[in-house]
DRENPA-3360 file (N, C-alpha, C; in nm, 2 decimals, always signed):
BEGIN
1 = MRKNRLVI = +10.82/+1.53/+7.42/+10.80/+1.58/+7.29/+10.71/+1.48/+7.20 ~ +10.75/+1.36/+7.21/+10.67/+1.25/+7.13/+10.53/+1.24/+7.18 ~ +10.51/+1.26/+7.32/+10.38/+1.25/+7.37/+10.29/+1.37/+7.32 ~ +10.35/+1.49/+7.31/+10.28/+1.61/+7.26/+10.23/+1.58/+7.11 ~ +10.31/+1.52/+7.03/+10.28/+1.49/+6.89/+10.16/+1.39/+6.89 ~ +10.16/+1.29/+6.98/+10.06/+1.20/+6.98/+9.92/+1.26/+7.02 ~ +9.93/+1.35/+7.12/+9.81/+1.42/+7.16/+9.76/+1.51/+7.05 ~ +9.84/+1.59/+6.99/+9.80/+1.67/+6.88/+9.74/+1.59/+6.76;
9 = GAVLAFAV = +9.81/+1.48/+6.73/+9.76/+1.39/+6.63/+9.62/+1.34/+6.66 ~ +9.60/+1.30/+6.78/+9.47/+1.24/+6.82/+9.36/+1.35/+6.82 ~ +9.39/+1.47/+6.86/+9.30/+1.58/+6.85/+9.26/+1.61/+6.71 ~ +9.36/+1.62/+6.62/+9.33/+1.64/+6.48/+9.25/+1.53/+6.42 ~ +9.28/+1.41/+6.45/+9.20/+1.30/+6.40/+9.06/+1.31/+6.44 ~ +9.04/+1.34/+6.57/+8.90/+1.35/+6.62/+8.83/+1.46/+6.55 ~ +8.89/+1.57/+6.53/+8.83/+1.69/+6.46/+8.79/+1.65/+6.31 ~ +8.87/+1.58/+6.24/+8.84/+1.54/+6.11/+8.73/+1.43/+6.10;
17 = VVVRPALA = +8.73/+1.34/+6.19/+8.63/+1.23/+6.19/+8.50/+1.27/+6.26 ~ +8.50/+1.35/+6.36/+8.37/+1.37/+6.44/+8.32/+1.52/+6.41 ~ +8.40/+1.61/+6.43/+8.36/+1.75/+6.43/+8.32/+1.80/+6.29 ~ +8.41/+1.77/+6.19/+8.39/+1.82/+6.06/+8.26/+1.78/+6.00 ~ +8.22/+1.65/+6.00/+8.09/+1.61/+5.94/+7.97/+1.67/+6.02 ~ +7.99/+1.69/+6.15/+7.88/+1.75/+6.22/+7.86/+1.90/+6.18 ~ +7.96/+1.97/+6.15/+7.95/+2.10/+6.11/+7.90/+2.11/+5.96 ~ +7.92/+2.01/+5.88/+7.88/+2.01/+5.74/+7.73/+1.99/+5.73;
25 = HHSFAAEF = +7.67/+1.91/+5.82/+7.53/+1.89/+5.82/+7.45/+2.00/+5.87 ~ +7.33/+2.02/+5.82/+7.25/+2.14/+5.87/+7.11/+2.09/+5.91 ~ +7.05/+2.17/+5.98/+6.91/+2.14/+6.03/+6.81/+2.19/+5.92 ~ +6.71/+2.11/+5.89/+6.60/+2.15/+5.80/+6.54/+2.27/+5.86 ~ +6.50/+2.27/+5.98/+6.43/+2.38/+6.05/+6.51/+2.51/+6.05 ~ +6.64/+2.50/+6.05/+6.73/+2.62/+6.05/+6.72/+2.69/+5.91 ~ +6.70/+2.62/+5.80/+6.71/+2.68/+5.67/+6.58/+2.68/+5.59 ~ +6.48/+2.59/+5.63/+6.36/+2.59/+5.55/+6.24/+2.60/+5.64;
33 = DANKPVTL = +6.13/+2.65/+5.58/+6.01/+2.67/+5.66/+5.90/+2.57/+5.61 ~ +5.87/+2.46/+5.69/+5.78/+2.36/+5.65/+5.64/+2.42/+5.64 ~ +5.61/+2.54/+5.69/+5.48/+2.60/+5.68/+5.47/+2.68/+5.55 ~ +5.57/+2.68/+5.47/+5.57/+2.76/+5.34/+5.59/+2.66/+5.23 ~ +5.49/+2.58/+5.19/+5.51/+2.48/+5.08/+5.52/+2.56/+4.95 ~ +5.59/+2.49/+4.86/+5.60/+2.55/+4.72/+5.59/+2.44/+4.62 ~ +5.53/+2.47/+4.51/+5.53/+2.37/+4.39/+5.59/+2.45/+4.28 ~ +5.69/+2.39/+4.22/+5.77/+2.45/+4.11/+5.75/+2.36/+3.99;
41 = VGAVTKVE = +5.72/+2.42/+3.87/+5.72/+2.35/+3.75/+5.82/+2.42/+3.66 ~ +5.92/+2.35/+3.61/+6.02/+2.42/+3.53/+6.11/+2.32/+3.46 ~ +6.21/+2.38/+3.38/+6.30/+2.30/+3.31/+6.43/+2.29/+3.38 ~ +6.49/+2.17/+3.39/+6.61/+2.14/+3.46/+6.73/+2.21/+3.39 ~ +6.81/+2.29/+3.46/+6.92/+2.35/+3.40/+7.06/+2.29/+3.44 ~ +7.05/+2.22/+3.56/+7.17/+2.15/+3.61/+7.14/+2.06/+3.72 ~ +7.21/+1.95/+3.74/+7.20/+1.86/+3.85/+7.33/+1.83/+3.91 ~ +7.34/+1.85/+4.04/+7.47/+1.82/+4.12/+7.44/+1.69/+4.20;
49 = WANPHIWV = +7.48/+1.58/+4.15/+7.46/+1.45/+4.22/+7.58/+1.42/+4.31 ~ +7.58/+1.47/+4.43/+7.70/+1.45/+4.52/+7.65/+1.46/+4.66 ~ +7.73/+1.40/+4.75/+7.71/+1.41/+4.89/+7.74/+1.54/+4.94 ~ +7.68/+1.60/+5.05/+7.59/+1.53/+5.13/+7.44/+1.53/+5.08 ~ +7.41/+1.62/+4.98/+7.27/+1.63/+4.93/+7.29/+1.67/+4.78 ~ +7.19/+1.62/+4.70/+7.19/+1.66/+4.56/+7.13/+1.80/+4.55 ~ +7.16/+1.87/+4.44/+7.10/+1.99/+4.41/+7.04/+1.99/+4.27 ~ +6.92/+2.04/+4.25/+6.86/+2.04/+4.12/+6.83/+2.19/+4.09;
57 = YLDVKDDR = +6.87/+2.24/+3.98/+6.86/+2.38/+3.94/+6.76/+2.38/+3.82 ~ +6.66/+2.47/+3.83/+6.56/+2.48/+3.72/+6.52/+2.62/+3.70 ~ +6.47/+2.64/+3.58/+6.41/+2.77/+3.54/+6.26/+2.76/+3.55 ~ +6.20/+2.85/+3.63/+6.06/+2.85/+3.65/+6.00/+2.98/+3.61 ~ +5.88/+2.98/+3.54/+5.82/+3.10/+3.50/+5.74/+3.15/+3.62 ~ +5.75/+3.28/+3.65/+5.67/+3.34/+3.76/+5.53/+3.38/+3.71 ~ +5.45/+3.44/+3.79/+5.31/+3.47/+3.76/+5.30/+3.57/+3.64 ~ +5.41/+3.64/+3.61/+5.41/+3.74/+3.50/+5.48/+3.68/+3.38;
65 = GAMQAWQC = +5.52/+3.56/+3.39/+5.58/+3.49/+3.27/+5.73/+3.51/+3.26 ~ +5.79/+3.58/+3.36/+5.94/+3.60/+3.36/+6.00/+3.47/+3.42 ~ +6.12/+3.44/+3.36/+6.19/+3.32/+3.41/+6.27/+3.35/+3.53 ~ +6.26/+3.26/+3.63/+6.34/+3.27/+3.75/+6.42/+3.14/+3.77 ~ +6.55/+3.16/+3.82/+6.63/+3.05/+3.84/+6.61/+3.00/+3.99 ~ +6.58/+2.88/+4.01/+6.56/+2.82/+4.14/+6.66/+2.71/+4.16 ~ +6.69/+2.68/+4.29/+6.77/+2.57/+4.33/+6.70/+2.49/+4.44 ~ +6.70/+2.36/+4.43/+6.63/+2.28/+4.52/+6.72/+2.17/+4.58;
73 = EGGPPNTL = +6.72/+2.16/+4.71/+6.80/+2.06/+4.77/+6.73/+1.93/+4.78 ~ +6.79/+1.82/+4.75/+6.73/+1.68/+4.77/+6.81/+1.61/+4.87 ~ +6.78/+1.48/+4.89/+6.85/+1.40/+4.98/+6.98/+1.35/+4.94 ~ +7.05/+1.27/+5.02/+7.18/+1.21/+4.98/+7.16/+1.12/+4.86 ~ +7.26/+1.11/+4.77/+7.25/+1.01/+4.66/+7.21/+0.87/+4.70 ~ +7.26/+0.82/+4.81/+7.23/+0.68/+4.84/+7.08/+0.67/+4.88 ~ +7.02/+0.76/+4.95/+6.88/+0.76/+4.98/+6.80/+0.77/+4.85 ~ +6.84/+0.85/+4.76/+6.76/+0.87/+4.64/+6.77/+0.75/+4.55;
81 = TRNGWSPN = +6.88/+0.68/+4.55/+6.90/+0.56/+4.47/+6.80/+0.45/+4.53 ~ +6.79/+0.44/+4.66/+6.70/+0.34/+4.72/+6.55/+0.38/+4.69 ~ +6.53/+0.50/+4.65/+6.39/+0.55/+4.63/+6.36/+0.56/+4.48 ~ +6.44/+0.49/+4.39/+6.41/+0.48/+4.25/+6.48/+0.58/+4.16 ~ +6.57/+0.66/+4.22/+6.64/+0.76/+4.14/+6.77/+0.70/+4.09 ~ +6.83/+0.76/+3.99/+6.97/+0.74/+3.95/+7.03/+0.87/+3.90 ~ +7.16/+0.88/+3.88/+7.22/+1.01/+3.84/+7.16/+1.05/+3.70 ~ +7.09/+0.96/+3.63/+7.04/+0.99/+3.50/+6.89/+1.02/+3.50;
89 = SLKVGDTI = +6.83/+1.02/+3.62/+6.68/+1.05/+3.63/+6.64/+1.18/+3.58 ~ +6.73/+1.28/+3.60/+6.70/+1.42/+3.56/+6.80/+1.46/+3.46 ~ +6.75/+1.51/+3.35/+6.85/+1.56/+3.24/+6.82/+1.71/+3.21 ~ +6.92/+1.78/+3.18/+6.90/+1.92/+3.14/+6.80/+1.93/+3.03 ~ +6.70/+2.02/+3.05/+6.59/+2.04/+2.96/+6.46/+1.97/+3.00 ~ +6.47/+1.86/+3.09/+6.35/+1.80/+3.13/+6.26/+1.89/+3.21 ~ +6.13/+1.89/+3.18/+6.03/+1.96/+3.26/+5.99/+1.88/+3.37 ~ +6.00/+1.93/+3.50/+5.97/+1.85/+3.62/+5.88/+1.94/+3.71;
97 = TIDGALAK = +5.83/+1.87/+3.81/+5.75/+1.94/+3.91/+5.81/+1.90/+4.05 ~ +5.84/+2.00/+4.13/+5.90/+1.98/+4.26/+5.81/+2.03/+4.36 ~ +5.77/+1.95/+4.46/+5.70/+2.00/+4.58/+5.80/+2.00/+4.69 ~ +5.80/+2.11/+4.77/+5.89/+2.12/+4.88/+5.86/+2.24/+4.97 ~ +5.96/+2.28/+5.05/+5.95/+2.38/+5.14/+6.04/+2.50/+5.11 ~ +5.99/+2.62/+5.12/+6.08/+2.74/+5.09/+6.19/+2.76/+5.19 ~ +6.29/+2.82/+5.14/+6.40/+2.86/+5.23/+6.36/+2.98/+5.31 ~ +6.40/+2.99/+5.44/+6.37/+3.10/+5.52/+6.43/+3.23/+5.48;
105 = DGSKTCNA = +6.54/+3.22/+5.41/+6.62/+3.35/+5.38/+6.55/+3.42/+5.26 ~ +6.44/+3.37/+5.20/+6.38/+3.45/+5.10/+6.44/+3.42/+4.96 ~ +6.54/+3.34/+4.95/+6.60/+3.31/+4.82/+6.51/+3.22/+4.74 ~ +6.54/+3.20/+4.61/+6.47/+3.11/+4.53/+6.53/+2.97/+4.55 ~ +6.52/+2.92/+4.67/+6.57/+2.79/+4.72/+6.46/+2.71/+4.79 ~ +6.46/+2.58/+4.77/+6.36/+2.50/+4.84/+6.43/+2.37/+4.88 ~ +6.37/+2.30/+4.97/+6.40/+2.17/+5.01/+6.30/+2.08/+4.95 ~ +6.34/+1.99/+4.85/+6.24/+1.91/+4.78/+6.19/+1.80/+4.86;
113 = RTVKLADG = +6.06/+1.78/+4.85/+5.99/+1.66/+4.91/+5.96/+1.55/+4.81 ~ +5.90/+1.59/+4.70/+5.88/+1.50/+4.59/+5.91/+1.57/+4.46 ~ +5.95/+1.48/+4.36/+5.97/+1.53/+4.23/+5.90/+1.44/+4.13 ~ +5.82/+1.51/+4.04/+5.75/+1.44/+3.93/+5.85/+1.45/+3.82 ~ +5.90/+1.33/+3.78/+6.00/+1.33/+3.67/+5.94/+1.35/+3.53 ~ +6.02/+1.37/+3.43/+5.97/+1.39/+3.30/+5.89/+1.28/+3.25 ~ +5.92/+1.15/+3.29/+5.85/+1.04/+3.25/+5.71/+1.02/+3.32 ~ +5.68/+1.11/+3.41/+5.55/+1.10/+3.48/+5.56/+1.04/+3.62;
121 = RSVFAGSS = +5.67/+0.97/+3.65/+5.68/+0.91/+3.78/+5.71/+1.01/+3.89 ~ +5.64/+0.99/+4.01/+5.67/+1.08/+4.12/+5.76/+1.00/+4.22 ~ +5.87/+1.07/+4.26/+5.97/+1.00/+4.35/+5.99/+1.09/+4.47 ~ +6.02/+1.02/+4.58/+6.05/+1.09/+4.71/+6.19/+1.15/+4.69 ~ +6.20/+1.28/+4.73/+6.32/+1.35/+4.70/+6.42/+1.35/+4.82 ~ +6.39/+1.27/+4.92/+6.48/+1.26/+5.04/+6.49/+1.38/+5.13 ~ +6.38/+1.45/+5.13/+6.37/+1.57/+5.22/+6.43/+1.55/+5.36 ~ +6.50/+1.64/+5.41/+6.55/+1.63/+5.54/+6.45/+1.69/+5.64;
129 = GGDNPPPP = +6.32/+1.71/+5.60/+6.22/+1.76/+5.69/+6.19/+1.67/+5.81 ~ +6.23/+1.55/+5.80/+6.21/+1.46/+5.92/+6.08/+1.39/+5.92 ~ +5.97/+1.46/+5.92/+5.84/+1.40/+5.93/+5.77/+1.38/+5.79 ~ +5.85/+1.39/+5.69/+5.79/+1.37/+5.55/+5.82/+1.23/+5.51 ~ +5.71/+1.14/+5.51/+5.73/+1.01/+5.46/+5.73/+1.01/+5.31 ~ +5.78/+0.90/+5.25/+5.78/+0.89/+5.10/+5.64/+0.89/+5.06 ~ +5.61/+0.94/+4.94/+5.47/+0.93/+4.88/+5.44/+0.79/+4.85 ~ +5.31/+0.76/+4.83/+5.28/+0.62/+4.79/+5.33/+0.59/+4.65;
137 = KQ = +5.36/+0.47/+4.63/+5.41/+0.43/+4.49/+5.30/+0.44/+4.39 ~ +5.33/+0.49/+4.28/+5.22/+0.51/+4.17/+5.25/+0.42/+4.06;
% end
């Protein structure tokens, strides 16, 4: 009986440590299309600065002038911090420009590659695209 509990405990520990993080992470290619770049200019409505990826929400005017709510995935907070970001880099109401890749599902979602902040600095957004190097420092 004690042996069964040890085996069950070991299996559960393995699942929590190895399997769960693997399931939480996703592939860039599964969700985003690198062949469909997008540039968004809009006002920040919300920022979620949390692992595994930050999310930036913004209102963007479409070609007809109508407001559209977009969401853009960035990299992990630690990566962004090393690239010049902080949790205070984006504030609600800031007008920013995001260059990224559109979501394959057709939603108003993108994977951000670079972000031009309200102060004019361009920062690497930690894209999970894999072959996207950080832009040159300006």
